[in-house]
PyMOL Python script that loads the backbone (N, CA, C, O; Angstrom):
from pymol import cmd

cmd.read_pdbstr("""\
ATOM      1  N   UNK A   1      28.889 -60.569  -3.891  1.00  0.00           N
ATOM      2  CA  UNK A   1      28.824 -61.071  -5.238  1.00  0.00           C
ATOM      3  C   UNK A   1      27.510 -61.830  -5.406  1.00  0.00           C
ATOM      4  O   UNK A   1      27.136 -62.640  -4.557  1.00  0.00           O
ATOM      5  N   UNK A   2      26.831 -61.563  -6.490  1.00  0.00           N
ATOM      6  CA  UNK A   2      25.573 -62.243  -6.789  1.00  0.00           C
ATOM      7  C   UNK A   2      25.786 -63.253  -7.905  1.00  0.00           C
ATOM      8  O   UNK A   2      26.629 -63.068  -8.782  1.00  0.00           O
ATOM      9  N   UNK A   3      25.008 -64.319  -7.854  1.00  0.00           N
ATOM     10  CA  UNK A   3      25.036 -65.302  -8.932  1.00  0.00           C
ATOM     11  C   UNK A   3      23.692 -65.983  -9.009  1.00  0.00           C
ATOM     12  O   UNK A   3      22.870 -65.876  -8.099  1.00  0.00           O
ATOM     13  N   UNK A   4      23.477 -66.685 -10.106  1.00  0.00           N
ATOM     14  CA  UNK A   4      22.235 -67.435 -10.298  1.00  0.00           C
ATOM     15  C   UNK A   4      22.550 -68.909 -10.422  1.00  0.00           C
ATOM     16  O   UNK A   4      23.472 -69.310 -11.133  1.00  0.00           O
ATOM     17  N   UNK A   5      21.776 -69.702  -9.723  1.00  0.00           N
ATOM     18  CA  UNK A   5      21.859 -71.156  -9.802  1.00  0.00           C
ATOM     19  C   UNK A   5      20.727 -71.594 -10.720  1.00  0.00           C
ATOM     20  O   UNK A   5      19.557 -71.353 -10.422  1.00  0.00           O
ATOM     21  N   UNK A   6      21.062 -72.230 -11.826  1.00  0.00           N
ATOM     22  CA  UNK A   6      20.063 -72.645 -12.804  1.00  0.00           C
ATOM     23  C   UNK A   6      19.586 -74.059 -12.478  1.00  0.00           C
ATOM     24  O   UNK A   6      20.389 -74.989 -12.391  1.00  0.00           O
ATOM     25  N   UNK A   7      18.273 -74.213 -12.300  1.00  0.00           N
ATOM     26  CA  UNK A   7      17.686 -75.515 -11.976  1.00  0.00           C
ATOM     27  C   UNK A   7      16.589 -75.852 -12.983  1.00  0.00           C
ATOM     28  O   UNK A   7      16.195 -75.016 -13.796  1.00  0.00           O
ATOM     29  N   UNK A   8      16.109 -77.079 -12.914  1.00  0.00           N
ATOM     30  CA  UNK A   8      14.989 -77.504 -13.761  1.00  0.00           C
ATOM     31  C   UNK A   8      13.708 -76.753 -13.420  1.00  0.00           C
ATOM     32  O   UNK A   8      12.777 -76.720 -14.224  1.00  0.00           O
ATOM     33  N   UNK A   9      13.653 -76.154 -12.240  1.00  0.00           N
ATOM     34  CA  UNK A   9      12.452 -75.462 -11.768  1.00  0.00           C
ATOM     35  C   UNK A   9      12.595 -73.952 -11.809  1.00  0.00           C
ATOM     36  O   UNK A   9      11.746 -73.234 -11.281  1.00  0.00           O
ATOM     37  N   UNK A  10      13.645 -73.468 -12.421  1.00  0.00           N
ATOM     38  CA  UNK A  10      13.885 -72.038 -12.511  1.00  0.00           C
ATOM     39  C   UNK A  10      15.186 -71.661 -11.824  1.00  0.00           C
ATOM     40  O   UNK A  10      15.869 -72.501 -11.239  1.00  0.00           O
ATOM     41  N   UNK A  11      15.509 -70.393 -11.910  1.00  0.00           N
ATOM     42  CA  UNK A  11      16.761 -69.903 -11.347  1.00  0.00           C
ATOM     43  C   UNK A  11      16.593 -69.505  -9.885  1.00  0.00           C
ATOM     44  O   UNK A  11      15.534 -69.039  -9.465  1.00  0.00           O
ATOM     45  N   UNK A  12      17.658 -69.700  -9.128  1.00  0.00           N
ATOM     46  CA  UNK A  12      17.712 -69.275  -7.732  1.00  0.00           C
ATOM     47  C   UNK A  12      18.805 -68.223  -7.629  1.00  0.00           C
ATOM     48  O   UNK A  12      19.963 -68.491  -7.946  1.00  0.00           O
ATOM     49  N   UNK A  13      18.438 -67.031  -7.189  1.00  0.00           N
ATOM     50  CA  UNK A  13      19.427 -65.968  -7.013  1.00  0.00           C
ATOM     51  C   UNK A  13      20.123 -66.156  -5.673  1.00  0.00           C
ATOM     52  O   UNK A  13      19.480 -66.389  -4.649  1.00  0.00           O
ATOM     53  N   UNK A  14      21.461 -66.051  -5.696  1.00  0.00           N
ATOM     54  CA  UNK A  14      22.261 -66.252  -4.486  1.00  0.00           C
ATOM     55  C   UNK A  14      23.175 -65.051  -4.275  1.00  0.00           C
ATOM     56  O   UNK A  14      23.586 -64.388  -5.228  1.00  0.00           O
ATOM     57  N   UNK A  15      23.476 -64.790  -3.037  1.00  0.00           N
ATOM     58  CA  UNK A  15      24.429 -63.742  -2.675  1.00  0.00           C
ATOM     59  C   UNK A  15      25.581 -64.400  -1.934  1.00  0.00           C
ATOM     60  O   UNK A  15      25.367 -65.110  -0.951  1.00  0.00           O
ATOM     61  N   UNK A  16      26.807 -64.164  -2.402  1.00  0.00           N
ATOM     62  CA  UNK A  16      28.004 -64.678  -1.739  1.00  0.00           C
ATOM     63  C   UNK A  16      28.698 -63.536  -1.009  1.00  0.00           C
ATOM     64  O   UNK A  16      28.731 -62.407  -1.498  1.00  0.00           O
ATOM     65  N   UNK A  17      29.241 -63.829   0.140  1.00  0.00           N
ATOM     66  CA  UNK A  17      29.931 -62.834   0.955  1.00  0.00           C
ATOM     67  C   UNK A  17      31.422 -63.143   0.942  1.00  0.00           C
ATOM     68  O   UNK A  17      31.976 -63.666   1.909  1.00  0.00           O
ATOM     69  N   UNK A  18      32.059 -62.808  -0.178  1.00  0.00           N
ATOM     70  CA  UNK A  18      33.449 -63.203  -0.422  1.00  0.00           C
ATOM     71  C   UNK A  18      34.443 -62.505   0.496  1.00  0.00           C
ATOM     72  O   UNK A  18      35.494 -63.071   0.797  1.00  0.00           O
ATOM     73  N   UNK A  19      34.143 -61.308   0.942  1.00  0.00           N
ATOM     74  CA  UNK A  19      35.040 -60.620   1.871  1.00  0.00           C
ATOM     75  C   UNK A  19      34.976 -61.273   3.250  1.00  0.00           C
ATOM     76  O   UNK A  19      36.000 -61.452   3.909  1.00  0.00           O
ATOM     77  N   UNK A  20      33.769 -61.624   3.679  1.00  0.00           N
ATOM     78  CA  UNK A  20      33.570 -62.171   5.024  1.00  0.00           C
ATOM     79  C   UNK A  20      34.022 -63.632   5.146  1.00  0.00           C
ATOM     80  O   UNK A  20      34.576 -64.022   6.173  1.00  0.00           O
ATOM     81  N   UNK A  21      33.794 -64.426   4.126  1.00  0.00           N
ATOM     82  CA  UNK A  21      34.156 -65.858   4.163  1.00  0.00           C
ATOM     83  C   UNK A  21      34.882 -66.238   2.863  1.00  0.00           C
ATOM     84  O   UNK A  21      34.328 -66.951   2.027  1.00  0.00           O
ATOM     85  N   UNK A  22      36.103 -65.767   2.699  1.00  0.00           N
ATOM     86  CA  UNK A  22      36.809 -65.904   1.418  1.00  0.00           C
ATOM     87  C   UNK A  22      37.122 -67.335   0.994  1.00  0.00           C
ATOM     88  O   UNK A  22      36.999 -67.660  -0.187  1.00  0.00           O
ATOM     89  N   UNK A  23      37.520 -68.191   1.917  1.00  0.00           N
ATOM     90  CA  UNK A  23      37.855 -69.570   1.527  1.00  0.00           C
ATOM     91  C   UNK A  23      36.611 -70.317   1.059  1.00  0.00           C
ATOM     92  O   UNK A  23      36.658 -71.076   0.091  1.00  0.00           O
ATOM     93  N   UNK A  24      35.512 -70.098   1.747  1.00  0.00           N
ATOM     94  CA  UNK A  24      34.261 -70.752   1.380  1.00  0.00           C
ATOM     95  C   UNK A  24      33.816 -70.313  -0.011  1.00  0.00           C
ATOM     96  O   UNK A  24      33.427 -71.142  -0.834  1.00  0.00           O
ATOM     97  N   UNK A  25      33.875 -69.017  -0.270  1.00  0.00           N
ATOM     98  CA  UNK A  25      33.476 -68.498  -1.584  1.00  0.00           C
ATOM     99  C   UNK A  25      34.416 -68.977  -2.680  1.00  0.00           C
ATOM    100  O   UNK A  25      33.969 -69.373  -3.757  1.00  0.00           O
ATOM    101  N   UNK A  26      35.714 -68.942  -2.411  1.00  0.00           N
ATOM    102  CA  UNK A  26      36.685 -69.405  -3.407  1.00  0.00           C
ATOM    103  C   UNK A  26      36.421 -70.862  -3.765  1.00  0.00           C
ATOM    104  O   UNK A  26      36.447 -71.234  -4.938  1.00  0.00           O
ATOM    105  N   UNK A  27      36.168 -71.678  -2.761  1.00  0.00           N
ATOM    106  CA  UNK A  27      35.865 -73.091  -2.985  1.00  0.00           C
ATOM    107  C   UNK A  27      34.608 -73.244  -3.842  1.00  0.00           C
ATOM    108  O   UNK A  27      34.618 -73.964  -4.841  1.00  0.00           O
ATOM    109  N   UNK A  28      33.534 -72.572  -3.453  1.00  0.00           N
ATOM    110  CA  UNK A  28      32.270 -72.692  -4.174  1.00  0.00           C
ATOM    111  C   UNK A  28      32.408 -72.239  -5.624  1.00  0.00           C
ATOM    112  O   UNK A  28      31.949 -72.929  -6.534  1.00  0.00           O
ATOM    113  N   UNK A  29      33.031 -71.094  -5.844  1.00  0.00           N
ATOM    114  CA  UNK A  29      33.167 -70.561  -7.198  1.00  0.00           C
ATOM    115  C   UNK A  29      34.068 -71.436  -8.069  1.00  0.00           C
ATOM    116  O   UNK A  29      33.784 -71.635  -9.250  1.00  0.00           O
ATOM    117  N   UNK A  30      35.144 -71.954  -7.496  1.00  0.00           N
ATOM    118  CA  UNK A  30      36.037 -72.838  -8.262  1.00  0.00           C
ATOM    119  C   UNK A  30      35.322 -74.128  -8.652  1.00  0.00           C
ATOM    120  O   UNK A  30      35.460 -74.601  -9.780  1.00  0.00           O
ATOM    121  N   UNK A  31      34.561 -74.694  -7.721  1.00  0.00           N
ATOM    122  CA  UNK A  31      33.821 -75.916  -8.033  1.00  0.00           C
ATOM    123  C   UNK A  31      32.741 -75.649  -9.083  1.00  0.00           C
ATOM    124  O   UNK A  31      32.514 -76.479  -9.963  1.00  0.00           O
ATOM    125  N   UNK A  32      32.076 -74.498  -8.992  1.00  0.00           N
ATOM    126  CA  UNK A  32      31.086 -74.132 -10.015  1.00  0.00           C
ATOM    127  C   UNK A  32      31.744 -74.050 -11.391  1.00  0.00           C
ATOM    128  O   UNK A  32      31.235 -74.606 -12.364  1.00  0.00           O
ATOM    129  N   UNK A  33      32.878 -73.355 -11.463  1.00  0.00           N
ATOM    130  CA  UNK A  33      33.573 -73.158 -12.738  1.00  0.00           C
ATOM    131  C   UNK A  33      34.049 -74.473 -13.347  1.00  0.00           C
ATOM    132  O   UNK A  33      34.147 -74.593 -14.568  1.00  0.00           O
ATOM    133  N   UNK A  34      34.340 -75.447 -12.511  1.00  0.00           N
ATOM    134  CA  UNK A  34      34.840 -76.735 -13.006  1.00  0.00           C
ATOM    135  C   UNK A  34      33.723 -77.678 -13.454  1.00  0.00           C
ATOM    136  O   UNK A  34      33.997 -78.739 -14.015  1.00  0.00           O
ATOM    137  N   UNK A  35      32.464 -77.298 -13.209  1.00  0.00           N
ATOM    138  CA  UNK A  35      31.336 -78.162 -13.550  1.00  0.00           C
ATOM    139  C   UNK A  35      31.019 -79.195 -12.483  1.00  0.00           C
ATOM    140  O   UNK A  35      30.200 -80.088 -12.700  1.00  0.00           O
ATOM    141  N   UNK A  36      31.660 -79.075 -11.342  1.00  0.00           N
ATOM    142  CA  UNK A  36      31.499 -80.031 -10.238  1.00  0.00           C
ATOM    143  C   UNK A  36      30.035 -80.242  -9.852  1.00  0.00           C
ATOM    144  O   UNK A  36      29.626 -81.367  -9.566  1.00  0.00           O
ATOM    145  N   UNK A  37      29.255 -79.179  -9.843  1.00  0.00           N
ATOM    146  CA  UNK A  37      27.865 -79.267  -9.394  1.00  0.00           C
ATOM    147  C   UNK A  37      26.877 -79.613 -10.505  1.00  0.00           C
ATOM    148  O   UNK A  37      25.689 -79.793 -10.237  1.00  0.00           O
ATOM    149  N   UNK A  38      27.349 -79.709 -11.744  1.00  0.00           N
ATOM    150  CA  UNK A  38      26.446 -79.984 -12.860  1.00  0.00           C
ATOM    151  C   UNK A  38      25.683 -81.289 -12.626  1.00  0.00           C
ATOM    152  O   UNK A  38      26.270 -82.325 -12.314  1.00  0.00           O
ATOM    153  N   UNK A  39      24.372 -81.209 -12.785  1.00  0.00           N
ATOM    154  CA  UNK A  39      23.469 -82.371 -12.680  1.00  0.00           C
ATOM    155  C   UNK A  39      23.437 -83.008 -11.298  1.00  0.00           C
ATOM    156  O   UNK A  39      23.051 -84.170 -11.165  1.00  0.00           O
ATOM    157  N   UNK A  40      23.835 -82.267 -10.267  1.00  0.00           N
ATOM    158  CA  UNK A  40      23.684 -82.796  -8.909  1.00  0.00           C
ATOM    159  C   UNK A  40      22.289 -82.450  -8.402  1.00  0.00           C
ATOM    160  O   UNK A  40      21.601 -81.605  -8.974  1.00  0.00           O
ATOM    161  N   UNK A  41      21.885 -83.107  -7.332  1.00  0.00           N
ATOM    162  CA  UNK A  41      20.544 -82.932  -6.775  1.00  0.00           C
ATOM    163  C   UNK A  41      20.606 -82.262  -5.409  1.00  0.00           C
ATOM    164  O   UNK A  41      21.631 -82.289  -4.728  1.00  0.00           O
ATOM    165  N   UNK A  42      19.480 -81.660  -5.027  1.00  0.00           N
ATOM    166  CA  UNK A  42      19.324 -81.212  -3.646  1.00  0.00           C
ATOM    167  C   UNK A  42      18.881 -82.427  -2.842  1.00  0.00           C
ATOM    168  O   UNK A  42      17.848 -83.025  -3.144  1.00  0.00           O
ATOM    169  N   UNK A  43      19.637 -82.793  -1.839  1.00  0.00           N
ATOM    170  CA  UNK A  43      19.300 -83.982  -1.055  1.00  0.00           C
ATOM    171  C   UNK A  43      18.578 -83.647   0.245  1.00  0.00           C
ATOM    172  O   UNK A  43      18.091 -84.539   0.938  1.00  0.00           O
ATOM    173  N   UNK A  44      18.510 -82.355   0.574  1.00  0.00           N
ATOM    174  CA  UNK A  44      17.836 -81.959   1.817  1.00  0.00           C
ATOM    175  C   UNK A  44      17.176 -80.604   1.613  1.00  0.00           C
ATOM    176  O   UNK A  44      17.786 -79.679   1.076  1.00  0.00           O
ATOM    177  N   UNK A  45      15.934 -80.495   2.043  1.00  0.00           N
ATOM    178  CA  UNK A  45      15.186 -79.253   1.944  1.00  0.00           C
ATOM    179  C   UNK A  45      14.521 -78.994   3.285  1.00  0.00           C
ATOM    180  O   UNK A  45      13.683 -79.777   3.731  1.00  0.00           O
ATOM    181  N   UNK A  46      14.892 -77.899   3.923  1.00  0.00           N
ATOM    182  CA  UNK A  46      14.258 -77.484   5.171  1.00  0.00           C
ATOM    183  C   UNK A  46      13.417 -76.260   4.821  1.00  0.00           C
ATOM    184  O   UNK A  46      13.944 -75.156   4.683  1.00  0.00           O
ATOM    185  N   UNK A  47      12.118 -76.459   4.681  1.00  0.00           N
ATOM    186  CA  UNK A  47      11.211 -75.428   4.187  1.00  0.00           C
ATOM    187  C   UNK A  47      11.391 -74.109   4.934  1.00  0.00           C
ATOM    188  O   UNK A  47      11.384 -74.068   6.164  1.00  0.00           O
ATOM    189  N   UNK A  48      11.552 -73.039   4.169  1.00  0.00           N
ATOM    190  CA  UNK A  48      11.691 -71.710   4.731  1.00  0.00           C
ATOM    191  C   UNK A  48      13.045 -71.415   5.344  1.00  0.00           C
ATOM    192  O   UNK A  48      13.244 -70.345   5.919  1.00  0.00           O
ATOM    193  N   UNK A  49      13.988 -72.358   5.229  1.00  0.00           N
ATOM    194  CA  UNK A  49      15.293 -72.148   5.863  1.00  0.00           C
ATOM    195  C   UNK A  49      16.460 -72.413   4.923  1.00  0.00           C
ATOM    196  O   UNK A  49      17.235 -71.501   4.634  1.00  0.00           O
ATOM    197  N   UNK A  50      16.598 -73.637   4.443  1.00  0.00           N
ATOM    198  CA  UNK A  50      17.794 -73.975   3.671  1.00  0.00           C
ATOM    199  C   UNK A  50      17.562 -75.175   2.766  1.00  0.00           C
ATOM    200  O   UNK A  50      16.664 -75.989   2.980  1.00  0.00           O
ATOM    201  N   UNK A  51      18.409 -75.247   1.748  1.00  0.00           N
ATOM    202  CA  UNK A  51      18.505 -76.445   0.927  1.00  0.00           C
ATOM    203  C   UNK A  51      19.963 -76.882   0.933  1.00  0.00           C
ATOM    204  O   UNK A  51      20.871 -76.058   1.043  1.00  0.00           O
ATOM    205  N   UNK A  52      20.172 -78.175   0.815  1.00  0.00           N
ATOM    206  CA  UNK A  52      21.533 -78.703   0.738  1.00  0.00           C
ATOM    207  C   UNK A  52      21.644 -79.570  -0.499  1.00  0.00           C
ATOM    208  O   UNK A  52      20.735 -80.328  -0.837  1.00  0.00           O
ATOM    209  N   UNK A  53      22.770 -79.443  -1.157  1.00  0.00           N
ATOM    210  CA  UNK A  53      22.990 -80.230  -2.357  1.00  0.00           C
ATOM    211  C   UNK A  53      24.424 -80.104  -2.821  1.00  0.00           C
ATOM    212  O   UNK A  53      25.297 -79.644  -2.085  1.00  0.00           O
ATOM    213  N   UNK A  54      24.650 -80.520  -4.055  1.00  0.00           N
ATOM    214  CA  UNK A  54      25.969 -80.399  -4.637  1.00  0.00           C
ATOM    215  C   UNK A  54      26.859 -81.597  -4.438  1.00  0.00           C
ATOM    216  O   UNK A  54      28.054 -81.535  -4.729  1.00  0.00           O
ATOM    217  N   UNK A  55      26.308 -82.679  -3.951  1.00  0.00           N
ATOM    218  CA  UNK A  55      27.083 -83.894  -3.727  1.00  0.00           C
ATOM    219  C   UNK A  55      27.069 -84.730  -5.003  1.00  0.00           C
ATOM    220  O   UNK A  55      26.010 -85.206  -5.412  1.00  0.00           O
ATOM    221  N   UNK A  56      28.224 -84.915  -5.639  1.00  0.00           N
ATOM    222  CA  UNK A  56      28.236 -85.671  -6.892  1.00  0.00           C
ATOM    223  C   UNK A  56      27.864 -87.143  -6.732  1.00  0.00           C
ATOM    224  O   UNK A  56      27.545 -87.802  -7.722  1.00  0.00           O
ATOM    225  N   UNK A  57      27.896 -87.673  -5.509  1.00  0.00           N
ATOM    226  CA  UNK A  57      27.466 -89.058  -5.287  1.00  0.00           C
ATOM    227  C   UNK A  57      25.961 -89.139  -5.060  1.00  0.00           C
ATOM    228  O   UNK A  57      25.389 -90.229  -5.042  1.00  0.00           O
ATOM    229  N   UNK A  58      25.315 -87.974  -4.884  1.00  0.00           N
ATOM    230  CA  UNK A  58      23.875 -87.879  -4.610  1.00  0.00           C
ATOM    231  C   UNK A  58      23.444 -88.659  -3.376  1.00  0.00           C
ATOM    232  O   UNK A  58      22.316 -89.148  -3.312  1.00  0.00           O
ATOM    233  N   UNK A  59      24.328 -88.775  -2.404  1.00  0.00           N
ATOM    234  CA  UNK A  59      23.998 -89.451  -1.147  1.00  0.00           C
ATOM    235  C   UNK A  59      23.929 -88.482   0.024  1.00  0.00           C
ATOM    236  O   UNK A  59      23.406 -88.831   1.083  1.00  0.00           O
ATOM    237  N   UNK A  60      24.450 -87.269  -0.151  1.00  0.00           N
ATOM    238  CA  UNK A  60      24.543 -86.326   0.961  1.00  0.00           C
ATOM    239  C   UNK A  60      25.783 -86.545   1.803  1.00  0.00           C
ATOM    240  O   UNK A  60      25.956 -85.891   2.832  1.00  0.00           O
ATOM    241  N   UNK A  61      26.648 -87.455   1.384  1.00  0.00           N
ATOM    242  CA  UNK A  61      27.836 -87.781   2.175  1.00  0.00           C
ATOM    243  C   UNK A  61      29.151 -87.563   1.431  1.00  0.00           C
ATOM    244  O   UNK A  61      30.206 -87.512   2.064  1.00  0.00           O
ATOM    245  N   UNK A  62      29.117 -87.436   0.129  1.00  0.00           N
ATOM    246  CA  UNK A  62      30.351 -87.395  -0.650  1.00  0.00           C
ATOM    247  C   UNK A  62      30.788 -85.996  -1.021  1.00  0.00           C
ATOM    248  O   UNK A  62      30.178 -85.001  -0.630  1.00  0.00           O
ATOM    249  N   UNK A  63      31.862 -85.949  -1.785  1.00  0.00           N
ATOM    250  CA  UNK A  63      32.353 -84.687  -2.296  1.00  0.00           C
ATOM    251  C   UNK A  63      33.551 -84.164  -1.549  1.00  0.00           C
ATOM    252  O   UNK A  63      33.771 -84.481  -0.380  1.00  0.00           O
ATOM    253  N   UNK A  64      34.326 -83.352  -2.251  1.00  0.00           N
ATOM    254  CA  UNK A  64      35.511 -82.736  -1.660  1.00  0.00           C
ATOM    255  C   UNK A  64      35.578 -81.279  -2.052  1.00  0.00           C
ATOM    256  O   UNK A  64      35.006 -80.858  -3.057  1.00  0.00           O
ATOM    257  N   UNK A  65      36.289 -80.518  -1.237  1.00  0.00           N
ATOM    258  CA  UNK A  65      36.541 -79.115  -1.541  1.00  0.00           C
ATOM    259  C   UNK A  65      37.812 -79.010  -2.380  1.00  0.00           C
ATOM    260  O   UNK A  65      38.494 -80.009  -2.610  1.00  0.00           O
ATOM    261  N   UNK A  66      38.125 -77.812  -2.831  1.00  0.00           N
ATOM    262  CA  UNK A  66      39.381 -77.596  -3.553  1.00  0.00           C
ATOM    263  C   UNK A  66      40.571 -77.712  -2.614  1.00  0.00           C
ATOM    264  O   UNK A  66      41.713 -77.794  -3.065  1.00  0.00           O
ATOM    265  N   UNK A  67      40.311 -77.719  -1.316  1.00  0.00           N
ATOM    266  CA  UNK A  67      41.364 -77.815  -0.306  1.00  0.00           C
ATOM    267  C   UNK A  67      41.562 -79.250   0.182  1.00  0.00           C
ATOM    268  O   UNK A  67      42.406 -79.492   1.045  1.00  0.00           O
ATOM    269  N   UNK A  68      40.813 -80.185  -0.343  1.00  0.00           N
ATOM    270  CA  UNK A  68      40.833 -81.557   0.152  1.00  0.00           C
ATOM    271  C   UNK A  68      39.476 -81.891   0.730  1.00  0.00           C
ATOM    272  O   UNK A  68      38.495 -81.205   0.441  1.00  0.00           O
ATOM    273  N   UNK A  69      39.400 -82.921   1.532  1.00  0.00           N
ATOM    274  CA  UNK A  69      38.115 -83.361   2.074  1.00  0.00           C
ATOM    275  C   UNK A  69      37.429 -82.272   2.901  1.00  0.00           C
ATOM    276  O   UNK A  69      36.247 -81.994   2.698  1.00  0.00           O
ATOM    277  N   UNK A  70      38.148 -81.667   3.812  1.00  0.00           N
ATOM    278  CA  UNK A  70      37.558 -80.653   4.703  1.00  0.00           C
ATOM    279  C   UNK A  70      38.441 -79.412   4.763  1.00  0.00           C
ATOM    280  O   UNK A  70      39.631 -79.461   4.452  1.00  0.00           O
ATOM    281  N   UNK A  71      37.835 -78.306   5.168  1.00  0.00           N
ATOM    282  CA  UNK A  71      38.598 -77.118   5.541  1.00  0.00           C
ATOM    283  C   UNK A  71      37.843 -76.434   6.668  1.00  0.00           C
ATOM    284  O   UNK A  71      36.642 -76.640   6.841  1.00  0.00           O
ATOM    285  N   UNK A  72      38.560 -75.617   7.431  1.00  0.00           N
ATOM    286  CA  UNK A  72      37.975 -74.989   8.617  1.00  0.00           C
ATOM    287  C   UNK A  72      36.767 -74.132   8.261  1.00  0.00           C
ATOM    288  O   UNK A  72      36.750 -73.448   7.237  1.00  0.00           O
ATOM    289  N   UNK A  73      35.753 -74.182   9.129  1.00  0.00           N
ATOM    290  CA  UNK A  73      34.590 -73.314   8.974  1.00  0.00           C
ATOM    291  C   UNK A  73      35.023 -71.865   9.114  1.00  0.00           C
ATOM    292  O   UNK A  73      35.954 -71.549   9.854  1.00  0.00           O
ATOM    293  N   UNK A  74      34.338 -70.995   8.395  1.00  0.00           N
ATOM    294  CA  UNK A  74      34.578 -69.562   8.511  1.00  0.00           C
ATOM    295  C   UNK A  74      33.329 -68.930   9.117  1.00  0.00           C
ATOM    296  O   UNK A  74      32.208 -69.201   8.686  1.00  0.00           O
ATOM    297  N   UNK A  75      33.537 -68.102  10.104  1.00  0.00           N
ATOM    298  CA  UNK A  75      32.436 -67.408  10.760  1.00  0.00           C
ATOM    299  C   UNK A  75      32.688 -65.913  10.707  1.00  0.00           C
ATOM    300  O   UNK A  75      33.832 -65.468  10.800  1.00  0.00           O
ATOM    301  N   UNK A  76      31.631 -65.143  10.559  1.00  0.00           N
ATOM    302  CA  UNK A  76      31.717 -63.691  10.586  1.00  0.00           C
ATOM    303  C   UNK A  76      30.481 -63.191  11.318  1.00  0.00           C
ATOM    304  O   UNK A  76      29.355 -63.482  10.915  1.00  0.00           O
ATOM    305  N   UNK A  77      30.690 -62.448  12.381  1.00  0.00           N
ATOM    306  CA  UNK A  77      29.574 -62.009  13.228  1.00  0.00           C
ATOM    307  C   UNK A  77      28.628 -61.039  12.519  1.00  0.00           C
ATOM    308  O   UNK A  77      27.516 -60.807  12.994  1.00  0.00           O
ATOM    309  N   UNK A  78      29.058 -60.466  11.384  1.00  0.00           N
ATOM    310  CA  UNK A  78      28.170 -59.551  10.669  1.00  0.00           C
ATOM    311  C   UNK A  78      27.152 -60.290   9.807  1.00  0.00           C
ATOM    312  O   UNK A  78      26.187 -59.695   9.327  1.00  0.00           O
ATOM    313  N   UNK A  79      27.368 -61.583   9.612  1.00  0.00           N
ATOM    314  CA  UNK A  79      26.426 -62.383   8.821  1.00  0.00           C
ATOM    315  C   UNK A  79      25.436 -63.067   9.744  1.00  0.00           C
ATOM    316  O   UNK A  79      25.811 -63.612  10.782  1.00  0.00           O
ATOM    317  N   UNK A  80      24.173 -63.034   9.360  1.00  0.00           N
ATOM    318  CA  UNK A  80      23.125 -63.659  10.168  1.00  0.00           C
ATOM    319  C   UNK A  80      22.350 -64.627   9.302  1.00  0.00           C
ATOM    320  O   UNK A  80      22.240 -64.445   8.089  1.00  0.00           O
ATOM    321  N   UNK A  81      21.820 -65.645   9.925  1.00  0.00           N
ATOM    322  CA  UNK A  81      20.999 -66.626   9.214  1.00  0.00           C
ATOM    323  C   UNK A  81      19.590 -66.112   9.135  1.00  0.00           C
ATOM    324  O   UNK A  81      18.720 -66.780   8.575  1.00  0.00           O
TER     325      UNK A  81
END
""", "prot")
cmd.dss("prot")
cmd.show_as("cartoon", "prot")
cmd.util.cbc("prot")
cmd.orient("prot")
C-alpha cells in the first residue's frame, strides 16, 4: 500500500507492507485516520537512513499505539532495510 505524508517541505511517498507486518500497518493507518500525527514534528533524522517522528508530545518519548503503550515488534525476513 502506498501513501503520501504531507509536510511543510513537500510530500514524502511511503510504502506500507500490510501483508508482512499487519499490526504495525493497522496501527499506523488508524492513527493517521484519527489525526494523531497532525502537526507533529520529526524529532530524529539519520541522513540517508531514517526519520523518526509522530510523537504528540514532541519529545521523542511519548505516544501510544491503538493497542496501548506497546505491542510486539513484527519481523518479516522478506523485508530489508
